[in-house]
N, CA, C and O atoms as a GROMACS GRO file, in nm:
protein
  232
    1UNK      N    1  -5.342   6.784   7.456
    1UNK     CA    2  -5.258   6.664   7.414
    1UNK      C    3  -5.230   6.538   7.265
    1UNK      O    4  -5.314   6.466   7.211
    2UNK      N    5  -5.084   6.552   7.234
    2UNK     CA    6  -5.129   6.438   7.135
    2UNK      C    7  -5.112   6.260   7.204
    2UNK      O    8  -5.028   6.208   7.277
    3UNK      N    9  -5.240   6.207   7.139
    3UNK     CA   10  -5.233   6.057   7.208
    3UNK      C   11  -5.153   5.974   7.161
    3UNK      O   12  -5.179   5.988   7.042
    4UNK      N   13  -5.019   5.846   7.167
    4UNK     CA   14  -5.002   5.762   7.065
    4UNK      C   15  -5.033   5.640   7.154
    4UNK      O   16  -5.028   5.596   7.269
    5UNK      N   17  -5.086   5.599   6.956
    5UNK     CA   18  -5.116   5.455   7.052
    5UNK      C   19  -5.052   5.361   6.991
    5UNK      O   20  -5.076   5.338   6.872
    6UNK      N   21  -4.927   5.268   7.088
    6UNK     CA   22  -4.791   5.213   7.087
    6UNK      C   23  -4.886   5.126   7.125
    6UNK      O   24  -4.995   5.163   7.170
    7UNK      N   25  -4.852   4.996   7.108
    7UNK     CA   26  -4.837   4.875   7.161
    7UNK      C   27  -4.761   4.838   7.262
    7UNK      O   28  -4.654   4.818   7.204
    8UNK      N   29  -4.735   4.804   7.423
    8UNK     CA   30  -4.666   4.776   7.464
    8UNK      C   31  -4.641   4.607   7.406
    8UNK      O   32  -4.743   4.547   7.372
    9UNK      N   33  -4.533   4.547   7.397
    9UNK     CA   34  -4.480   4.405   7.375
    9UNK      C   35  -4.341   4.338   7.469
    9UNK      O   36  -4.247   4.415   7.489
   10UNK      N   37  -4.334   4.199   7.521
   10UNK     CA   38  -4.276   4.171   7.598
   10UNK      C   39  -4.136   4.136   7.478
   10UNK      O   40  -4.171   4.138   7.360
   11UNK      N   41  -4.016   4.113   7.499
   11UNK     CA   42  -3.972   3.964   7.486
   11UNK      C   43  -3.990   3.901   7.397
   11UNK      O   44  -3.957   3.924   7.281
   12UNK      N   45  -4.078   3.755   7.466
   12UNK     CA   46  -4.116   3.641   7.432
   12UNK      C   47  -4.224   3.704   7.371
   12UNK      O   48  -4.285   3.612   7.318
   13UNK      N   49  -4.274   3.792   7.352
   13UNK     CA   50  -4.432   3.808   7.255
   13UNK      C   51  -4.377   3.848   7.096
   13UNK      O   52  -4.437   3.827   6.990
   14UNK      N   53  -4.242   3.914   7.116
   14UNK     CA   54  -4.216   3.947   7.053
   14UNK      C   55  -4.100   3.836   6.927
   14UNK      O   56  -4.086   3.824   6.805
   15UNK      N   57  -4.060   3.797   7.011
   15UNK     CA   58  -4.030   3.645   6.909
   15UNK      C   59  -4.171   3.573   6.910
   15UNK      O   60  -4.224   3.614   6.807
   16UNK      N   61  -4.212   3.533   6.939
   16UNK     CA   62  -4.379   3.452   6.852
   16UNK      C   63  -4.449   3.490   6.817
   16UNK      O   64  -4.559   3.436   6.806
   17UNK      N   65  -4.402   3.672   6.761
   17UNK     CA   66  -4.443   3.732   6.663
   17UNK      C   67  -4.305   3.671   6.530
   17UNK      O   68  -4.318   3.628   6.415
   18UNK      N   69  -4.232   3.685   6.581
   18UNK     CA   70  -4.100   3.694   6.488
   18UNK      C   71  -4.146   3.579   6.409
   18UNK      O   72  -4.152   3.586   6.287
   19UNK      N   73  -4.190   3.435   6.498
   19UNK     CA   74  -4.213   3.306   6.460
   19UNK      C   75  -4.370   3.301   6.391
   19UNK      O   76  -4.387   3.179   6.388
   20UNK      N   77  -4.421   3.326   6.368
   20UNK     CA   78  -4.521   3.393   6.340
   20UNK      C   79  -4.490   3.451   6.166
   20UNK      O   80  -4.540   3.410   6.061
   21UNK      N   81  -4.447   3.497   6.177
   21UNK     CA   82  -4.408   3.588   5.999
   21UNK      C   83  -4.318   3.411   5.867
   21UNK      O   84  -4.220   3.340   5.843
   22UNK      N   85  -4.387   3.428   5.852
   22UNK     CA   86  -4.321   3.338   5.734
   22UNK      C   87  -4.191   3.418   5.672
   22UNK      O   88  -4.071   3.395   5.681
   23UNK      N   89  -4.262   3.519   5.608
   23UNK     CA   90  -4.137   3.602   5.531
   23UNK      C   91  -4.044   3.716   5.576
   23UNK      O   92  -4.101   3.783   5.662
   24UNK      N   93  -3.967   3.744   5.558
   24UNK     CA   94  -3.859   3.852   5.635
   24UNK      C   95  -3.816   3.982   5.530
   24UNK      O   96  -3.722   3.994   5.452
   25UNK      N   97  -3.916   4.059   5.561
   25UNK     CA   98  -3.868   4.130   5.474
   25UNK      C   99  -3.727   4.259   5.383
   25UNK      O  100  -3.708   4.326   5.282
   26UNK      N  101  -3.651   4.208   5.548
   26UNK     CA  102  -3.483   4.230   5.546
   26UNK      C  103  -3.411   4.161   5.592
   26UNK      O  104  -3.429   4.083   5.686
   27UNK      N  105  -3.348   4.174   5.550
   27UNK     CA  106  -3.239   4.074   5.680
   27UNK      C  107  -3.200   4.169   5.821
   27UNK      O  108  -3.114   4.134   5.902
   28UNK      N  109  -3.267   4.277   5.832
   28UNK     CA  110  -3.286   4.334   6.007
   28UNK      C  111  -3.297   4.258   6.126
   28UNK      O  112  -3.229   4.236   6.226
   29UNK      N  113  -3.503   4.199   6.042
   29UNK     CA  114  -3.549   4.129   6.082
   29UNK      C  115  -3.442   3.998   6.109
   29UNK      O  116  -3.425   3.948   6.220
   30UNK      N  117  -3.385   3.963   6.007
   30UNK     CA  118  -3.346   3.782   6.064
   30UNK      C  119  -3.228   3.897   6.211
   30UNK      O  120  -3.249   3.876   6.331
   31UNK      N  121  -3.198   3.927   6.198
   31UNK     CA  122  -3.078   4.014   6.268
   31UNK      C  123  -3.094   3.987   6.405
   31UNK      O  124  -3.043   3.932   6.502
   32UNK      N  125  -3.237   4.084   6.347
   32UNK     CA  126  -3.336   4.162   6.607
   32UNK      C  127  -3.365   3.995   6.608
   32UNK      O  128  -3.331   3.937   6.712
   33UNK      N  129  -3.429   3.908   6.495
   33UNK     CA  130  -3.499   3.806   6.615
   33UNK      C  131  -3.367   3.719   6.621
   33UNK      O  132  -3.362   3.674   6.736
   34UNK      N  133  -3.255   3.674   6.545
   34UNK     CA  134  -3.129   3.620   6.627
   34UNK      C  135  -3.079   3.651   6.712
   34UNK      O  136  -3.017   3.562   6.770
   35UNK      N  137  -3.076   3.755   6.758
   35UNK     CA  138  -3.020   3.851   6.893
   35UNK      C  139  -3.115   3.794   7.003
   35UNK      O  140  -3.090   3.713   7.092
   36UNK      N  141  -3.257   3.872   6.966
   36UNK     CA  142  -3.298   3.810   7.101
   36UNK      C  143  -3.364   3.626   7.097
   36UNK      O  144  -3.452   3.559   7.151
   37UNK      N  145  -3.298   3.617   7.035
   37UNK     CA  146  -3.328   3.448   7.081
   37UNK      C  147  -3.201   3.415   7.118
   37UNK      O  148  -3.203   3.312   7.186
   38UNK      N  149  -3.049   3.475   7.095
   38UNK     CA  150  -2.902   3.456   7.202
   38UNK      C  151  -3.018   3.503   7.361
   38UNK      O  152  -3.086   3.431   7.434
   39UNK      N  153  -2.986   3.693   7.361
   39UNK     CA  154  -3.035   3.728   7.459
   39UNK      C  155  -3.158   3.594   7.619
   39UNK      O  156  -3.147   3.579   7.741
   40UNK      N  157  -3.271   3.527   7.494
   40UNK     CA  158  -3.328   3.441   7.606
   40UNK      C  159  -3.239   3.339   7.625
   40UNK      O  160  -3.222   3.318   7.745
   41UNK      N  161  -3.193   3.286   7.573
   41UNK     CA  162  -3.135   3.161   7.588
   41UNK      C  163  -2.964   3.212   7.696
   41UNK      O  164  -2.942   3.123   7.779
   42UNK      N  165  -2.910   3.270   7.699
   42UNK     CA  166  -2.821   3.380   7.798
   42UNK      C  167  -2.922   3.352   7.907
   42UNK      O  168  -2.932   3.257   7.984
   43UNK      N  169  -3.016   3.492   7.890
   43UNK     CA  170  -3.081   3.435   8.035
   43UNK      C  171  -3.139   3.306   8.096
   43UNK      O  172  -3.136   3.309   8.219
   44UNK      N  173  -3.194   3.187   8.039
   44UNK     CA  174  -3.177   3.048   8.033
   44UNK      C  175  -3.150   3.052   8.142
   44UNK      O  176  -3.197   3.046   8.255
   45UNK      N  177  -3.020   3.068   8.060
   45UNK     CA  178  -2.864   2.979   8.118
   45UNK      C  179  -2.870   3.021   8.280
   45UNK      O  180  -2.901   2.936   8.364
   46UNK      N  181  -2.830   3.202   8.328
   46UNK     CA  182  -2.839   3.265   8.400
   46UNK      C  183  -2.930   3.243   8.527
   46UNK      O  184  -2.914   3.285   8.641
   47UNK      N  185  -3.042   3.157   8.471
   47UNK     CA  186  -3.204   3.160   8.605
   47UNK      C  187  -3.087   2.936   8.611
   47UNK      O  188  -3.034   2.915   8.721
   48UNK      N  189  -3.072   2.846   8.528
   48UNK     CA  190  -2.981   2.781   8.582
   48UNK      C  191  -2.899   2.719   8.670
   48UNK      O  192  -2.899   2.615   8.736
   49UNK      N  193  -2.784   2.872   8.642
   49UNK     CA  194  -2.616   2.893   8.719
   49UNK      C  195  -2.680   2.886   8.869
   49UNK      O  196  -2.642   2.825   8.970
   50UNK      N  197  -2.846   3.015   8.834
   50UNK     CA  198  -2.846   3.069   9.015
   50UNK      C  199  -2.889   2.945   9.028
   50UNK      O  200  -2.787   2.891   9.072
   51UNK      N  201  -2.961   2.871   9.022
   51UNK     CA  202  -3.075   2.770   9.059
   51UNK      C  203  -2.944   2.663   9.110
   51UNK      O  204  -2.982   2.591   9.202
   52UNK      N  205  -2.816   2.641   9.074
   52UNK     CA  206  -2.715   2.555   9.078
   52UNK      C  207  -2.652   2.634   9.174
   52UNK      O  208  -2.608   2.608   9.285
   53UNK      N  209  -2.658   2.737   9.108
   53UNK     CA  210  -2.573   2.799   9.286
   53UNK      C  211  -2.646   2.753   9.395
   53UNK      O  212  -2.611   2.647   9.445
   54UNK      N  213  -2.724   2.803   9.432
   54UNK     CA  214  -2.848   2.781   9.533
   54UNK      C  215  -2.837   2.697   9.588
   54UNK      O  216  -2.811   2.706   9.708
   55UNK      N  217  -2.857   2.525   9.499
   55UNK     CA  218  -2.891   2.396   9.585
   55UNK      C  219  -2.700   2.407   9.686
   55UNK      O  220  -2.672   2.391   9.805
   56UNK      N  221  -2.592   2.448   9.539
   56UNK     CA  222  -2.529   2.423   9.587
   56UNK      C  223  -2.472   2.458   9.737
   56UNK      O  224  -2.438   2.387   9.832
   57UNK      N  225  -2.478   2.623   9.711
   57UNK     CA  226  -2.510   2.646   9.889
   57UNK      C  227  -2.510   2.584  10.013
   57UNK      O  228  -2.431   2.558  10.104
   58UNK      N  229  -2.734   2.554   9.962
   58UNK     CA  230  -2.784   2.493  10.094
   58UNK      C  231  -2.756   2.414  10.083
   58UNK      O  232  -2.776   2.329  10.169
   0.00000   0.00000   0.00000
């Protein structure tokens, strides 16, 4: 059985890796970074909205 040497990376760790890079080899990396940042922003907004809703219903 063949073993693959893959490394598991969370989205947050991936964004940090992108932040550490000074140069981008292509525009795809910039687009991926922008999309990941948008996704994380949406997640934070959803968490904030959930907390507000819980406070209103309490």
